[in-house]
BADREN-653605 format. One record per residue (C-alpha): residue in one letter; x, y, z. Coordinates in steps of 0.2 Angstrom, whole numbers, padded with zeros to 4 digits, always signed. Layout:
BEGIN
AXYZ...
This chain:
BEGIN
M-0001-0001+0001S+0008+0016-0006F+0010+0028+0007V+0006+0044-0007I-0009+0034-0012V-0015+0031+0009I-0012+0051+0010A-0021+0055-0006I-0037+0044+0000I-0034+0052+0016V-0036+0070+0009G-0049+0065-0003L-0060+0058+0013S-0055+0073+0023I-0064+0084+0008V-0079+0075+0006L-0082+0077+0024A-0076+0098+0023V-0088+0100+0008H-0104+0091+0022E-0097+0104+0035F-0096+0119+0021G-0115+0115+0018H-0122+0118+0036F-0109+0133+0037L-0115+0141+0019M-0132+0139+0024A-0130+0146+0041K-0123+0161+0035I-0134+0164+0021F-0149+0166+0033G-0140+0176+0045I-0136+0165+0059E-0123+0166+0070V-0108+0154+0066E-0094+0155+0081E-0079+0144+0071F-0077+0132+0055G-0064+0125+0057L-0053+0112+0044G-0049+0096+0055F-0054+0093+0072P-0045+0102+0088P-0036+0106+0098R-0035+0125+0086L-0017+0127+0079I-0021+0145+0071G-0038+0154+0070K-0043+0170+0063K-0059+0180+0069F-0068+0188+0053K-0087+0195+0053G-0089+0186+0071T-0083+0168+0064I-0066+0162+0071Y-0059+0153+0055S-0049+0139+0062L-0035+0127+0056N-0035+0110+0069A-0022+0100+0073I-0032+0084+0067P-0030+0084+0049F-0045+0076+0043G-0063+0082+0041A-0069+0100+0046M-0080+0106+0060V-0094+0120+0061K-0100+0128+0078I-0116+0135+0075S-0124+0146+0089P-0140+0137+0095G-0147+0152+0105S-0163+0152+0110P-0179+0157+0101E-0180+0173+0107D-0160+0178+0099K-0164+0181+0081D-0146+0179+0074S-0144+0162+0084F-0151+0145+0075N-0168+0143+0086G-0172+0160+0083K-0177+0156+0066P-0191+0151+0058L-0193+0131+0057R-0190+0133+0038I-0174+0139+0039R-0170+0129+0052I-0173+0112+0041L-0162+0120+0026V-0148+0125+0036M-0147+0108+0042L-0150+0099+0025G-0137+0111+0018G-0121+0099+0023I-0134+0083+0014F-0137+0093-0001F-0119+0098-0003N-0116+0080-0002L-0125+0075-0017V-0121+0092-0025L-0101+0084-0023G-0105+0067-0030W-0115+0074-0045L-0100+0085-0049I-0088+0071-0048I-0098+0059-0059S-0102+0071-0072S-0084+0076-0073I-0081+0057-0076F-0095+0056-0091M-0086+0072-0097V-0066+0065-0099G-0074+0045-0102S-0064+0032-0097P-0059+0019-0106A-0051+0005-0098G-0063-0007-0093G-0062-0027-0087I-0059-0036-0072F-0043-0031-0060I-0036-0040-0046T-0037-0026-0032D-0029-0038-0019V-0020-0055-0016S-0020-0065+0001V-0002-0068+0007N+0003-0086+0004S-0011-0089-0008P-0012-0099-0025A-0011-0082-0032A+0001-0075-0022L+0012-0092-0025T+0009-0090-0044G+0016-0072-0045L+0000-0064-0048R-0001-0045-0042I-0012-0030-0037N-0020-0021-0053D-0015-0037-0063K-0030-0037-0077I-0038-0054-0081L-0042-0057-0102G-0054-0069-0108F-0069-0065-0096S-0081-0051-0093E-0090-0054-0079I-0083-0057-0061K-0097-0071-0057D-0089-0080-0073F-0073-0079-0067Q-0077-0085-0050K-0088-0101-0059F-0073-0105-0068T-0060-0106-0053S-0074-0114-0041A-0078-0128-0056H-0059-0133-0056G-0052-0135-0039G-0037-0146-0038E-0034-0143-0057K-0020-0134-0067I-0028-0119-0077N-0021-0106-0085L-0023-0089-0084E-0020-0075-0096I-0014-0058-0088Q-0014-0040-0093R+0001-0032-0086G+0005-0016-0090K+0008-0017-0111E+0012-0034-0106K+0002-0050-0108L+0007-0064-0098N+0002-0081-0095F-0001-0089-0076E-0003-0109-0072V-0014-0110-0056I-0021-0122-0046P-0037-0117-0039R-0039-0123-0020T-0056-0132-0016S-0059-0128+0003P-0050-0111+0003P-0050-0101+0020E-0067-0090+0024G-0067-0074+0012E-0054-0079+0001G-0059-0090-0014P-0051-0102-0023L-0036-0091-0030G-0034-0078-0013I-0038-0064-0024A-0050-0049-0023L-0056-0042-0039A-0069-0028-0046K-0075-0024-0063A-0069-0007-0070E-0081-0001-0085P-0077+0008-0098I-0087+0026-0100K-0090+0033-0117K-0088+0052-0115Q-0101+0063-0115G-0104+0081-0120F-0107+0094-0106F-0124+0096-0105L-0127+0075-0107S-0114+0074-0093L-0124+0084-0081F-0140+0076-0084S-0130+0058-0083G-0122+0060-0067L-0138+0068-0061K-0147+0051-0066T-0132+0040-0056T-0131+0051-0042G-0150+0048-0040T-0149+0031-0041I-0134+0027-0032F-0143+0038-0017C-0160+0029-0017Q-0149+0011-0019I-0140+0016-0002F-0154+0022+0006A-0165+0007+0004F-0149-0003+0008I-0148+0005+0025F-0165+0000+0030Y-0160-0016+0025L-0145-0019+0036I-0157-0011+0051K-0171-0025+0046S-0155-0039+0047A-0149-0032+0064F-0165-0034+0069L-0167-0051+0065G-0151-0055+0073K-0139-0056+0055N-0121-0050+0058V-0122-0034+0047L-0102-0029+0052S-0096-0036+0036Y-0105-0024+0026L-0100-0008+0037S-0084+0002+0035G-0074+0016+0045P-0062+0028+0038V-0048+0012+0042G-0059+0002+0029A-0062+0017+0018V-0041+0021+0015K-0037+0002+0013I-0053+0001+0000G-0047+0015-0009S-0029+0012-0009Q-0035-0005-0018F-0045+0003-0031A-0032+0016-0035Y-0021+0004-0044L-0036+0004-0057G-0034+0023-0062F-0039+0043-0056A-0058+0040-0063F-0061+0023-0053V-0054+0033-0038L-0065+0048-0042R-0080+0036-0042I-0077+0029-0025F-0076+0046-0017A-0092+0050-0027L-0099+0037-0019I-0092+0038-0003S-0100+0056-0002I-0115+0052-0007N-0117+0037+0007L-0113+0051+0020A-0131+0062+0011A-0140+0046+0014F-0133+0041+0030N-0134+0058+0037I-0154+0060+0032F-0159+0046+0040P-0168+0048+0057F-0154+0042+0069P-0152+0053+0084A-0136+0064+0083L-0137+0065+0065D-0145+0079+0053G-0160+0067+0052G-0161+0065+0069R-0163+0084+0069L-0175+0084+0055W-0183+0070+0064F-0185+0084+0079F-0192+0097+0067L-0206+0087+0061I-0213+0084+0078E-0211+0102+0085K-0222+0105+0066I-0235+0092+0072K-0235+0098+0090K-0234+0117+0085S-0220+0118+0098P-0202+0113+0098V-0197+0098+0107S-0188+0104+0124Q-0168+0107+0124K-0165+0095+0138T-0176+0080+0127Q-0167+0084+0113N-0150+0083+0123I-0155+0065+0130V-0159+0060+0114D-0143+0065+0105S-0132+0059+0120L-0139+0042+0116G-0138+0043+0097F-0121+0048+0099S-0115+0035+0111L-0123+0022+0102L-0113+0027+0085M-0098+0029+0093V-0099+0012+0100L-0102+0006+0083S-0088+0017+0077I-0075+0008+0087I-0081-0009+0084I-0080-0005+0066L-0062+0001+0068I-0056-0015+0076K-0063-0025+0062D-0057-0013+0048I-0039-0014+0058T-0038-0032+0059T-0042-0034+0041L-0026-0024+0038F-0016-0039+0045
């Protein structure tokens, strides 16, 4: 895993997170809400400069961004709670909207440029696997197959038999003889490789690219949102859903694996992460933007806001659950690195 690639992936993730916080910040500024601080990274603060009532800071933990909007009271017209309900909703939707816009722009730019490279690529090789012992490498392109499932069926059907694989490595075409395992370790497969399919993308004009990007973004958003409901349903049914979840460490690992497939493929990953962040935050869970929107819905129905004490208790419980889940996912991601 190249150090440069890892740094690039971390920077990309930080941009996605910073765009989300910037969306909240910009909407608050547009509607005249007092913003106490907008910072790149997380505290402790390294440097800060106050401009028009807001501290713009650079913080010690170089990941993502933070925005601190003054909650205030309903009597303070320059505070968040002093604004009408529709404005508070728009401010909370700001981060979600900006993540969707970022995903849309990234996908649209890929359509504008196009991506001729396509095929099935090796993204990971397990240690001491048949693939590793034979000499297969990350970024090798497997020739002769158009779908990953067809290749998987082929290797499974020839377990214990010597098969010939035609590989493209850079400009070279190579042939390897390998024997797929009949009883591989869990999660490795007969050859011990992870695969990804890179679809070629035809270059499109400016306006058609924007339309295609918008359509693709909407499709991805709906799929992710539906998948979140599926995970919750599966969790309630007692199924193990941790294998479907990944945090920043896992995202860096995945991004670094796919980086070998080219810049356009990495951009797709960042677009997916940005859209995923939007879908995750609109979900009505305490401590997320969607949880706050749920409070606003209750306020609209009962014609009065939910008490700050109740909001704080619910948000604290939600935040605690998210932290526990984040730690579990972090441990899971770290263990998969070794």
